[in-house]
Phi, psi and omega in degrees: 000129182250158177237152180238133178238155177274130183302130176083348185292325181230042182294141178285144177297151182302131176077010182209177181264148180294132177285131181296134179288141177283124182296142179294138180296145179227162176057216181299341178295349178279349181282126178299142179244143179285142177204117176053045175084006181230158165248127177253129179279115184304139178081004179224175175262012185279128174242134179239132182292139182287133184301315181294328176293318177303313182292322180295324184270337187241351184257127179293137181225064181299334182294333181291330178297313180291323178299313180295320180294316178296321180295319178296316179297319179296315179298321182296314181289327179289338183236027188304311179302320179295318180293322178296315178297319181294332183288348184280343181231136184303319185291326179274334179296315180296320179296317180294320178299316181296319178297317184293318184285346181258016180300321181293330178290317178299320182293319178296321179296320179297316179295323178298321178296317180293315179299320178296321179295319179297318180295325176297322179292319178300315180299318179297321179296318182292316184277350181072027179263157181297148176290139181300128180299326181298326180283317182294333181267358180280119184294336178278316185279326187307317179298324177296317181296317179301316181289327175295315179295326174298315179303313181299317183286312187290328182259008176053054183278133170234120185275144176253329182201156178212141177051048183260128178282131180227159181205161175231103184291326181293320182264354168081037179217163175208163180189180181237110181283154181291303179193158169246140186204169173235148177208112180297332180288312177298319179301318180296318180294328179269002176061048176231174182299147185298332183265016180300137179267130181245153170261138185230157179215150179244130175241137183241006182264181176069203178237170184280058170222212181289339179287141178108339177233118187237160182304335179306326180297325176294320178296320179296314180292331178295326177293310181301323179298329182265017177297148175269328188221148174237144175256119178283173185296335179273004179091353179285158181252140175222156176295151175294127178291159179286125178238160184292155181274012166243120177265167182238126173255125173270108178272105190253124178229163183296333183271338183184192176214162173226150178251116186244121174279137177230135177293136179215035182279193185296328179293323177289324178296325177300323176293318177303319180296324175295316177300324179298322178293319178297317179298321179292324174299315179297324184284323189242287191296326183301335182292338184243005182291315183271119180271176177290151179297139177284146180254129180298128181299151176286170182300318180298317180295325178296315181296319180298324179294000000 
């Protein structure tokens, strides 16, 4: 088998060997992946800031301070005898201190596991594949899954997309939305057409009251709603479909669930854009705002002046 090349098309540089060309991404490899707060579009030099990174760096979260403090106090009282014994020796005291101060990280990881399991179930529902037995048999995760399936059945949910990467190249961000769906019951309650497309998000923290669902979720959904492009599972790009300016958060807990509407229209997106500026300040300009301390001149320097 012979090959034919065009003269000069792939000529090696003088005095060296030709560098192998990087193959263009194909299929799902065309979908941007998050890395260190950015989404990079494969095959290009384009970087888009991750939506969750923008919100983490630019959105005020005073409730997290109290949450972390309460969690630390709860862990301390639940393990008080162990902590007292550990405090008697330097080597165990440091270990206990480190365990206590990282309680919020352990809790976030636990929530992440539950949230990931719920997303796996959503994906299975959309693709029509069996639900993973490992999830259904997990005593911690199973109640969340049961309540999620109740939500789907009781509110007549039909999913259009799940875990879909979306981006806005003009405004410089990208992210992965939880799901797009339709629900004639929610549409009727919001007084819109039965086939209205909604953007949805699932939260598994807090308790079944106002705690656990915060305005930040509306800002996040407002960004996804204003995406210019979506990447499908095969890596192809399509325009973001039109979704309603009220998003839905499913507040999912082991004992029950709640359906919470959140505004995510253009006015909320304007706030997200402001948050994006604050996050960019934190990332770049804030590093140079505070200068070195000035040193009082010596007596000789004063006279010379």
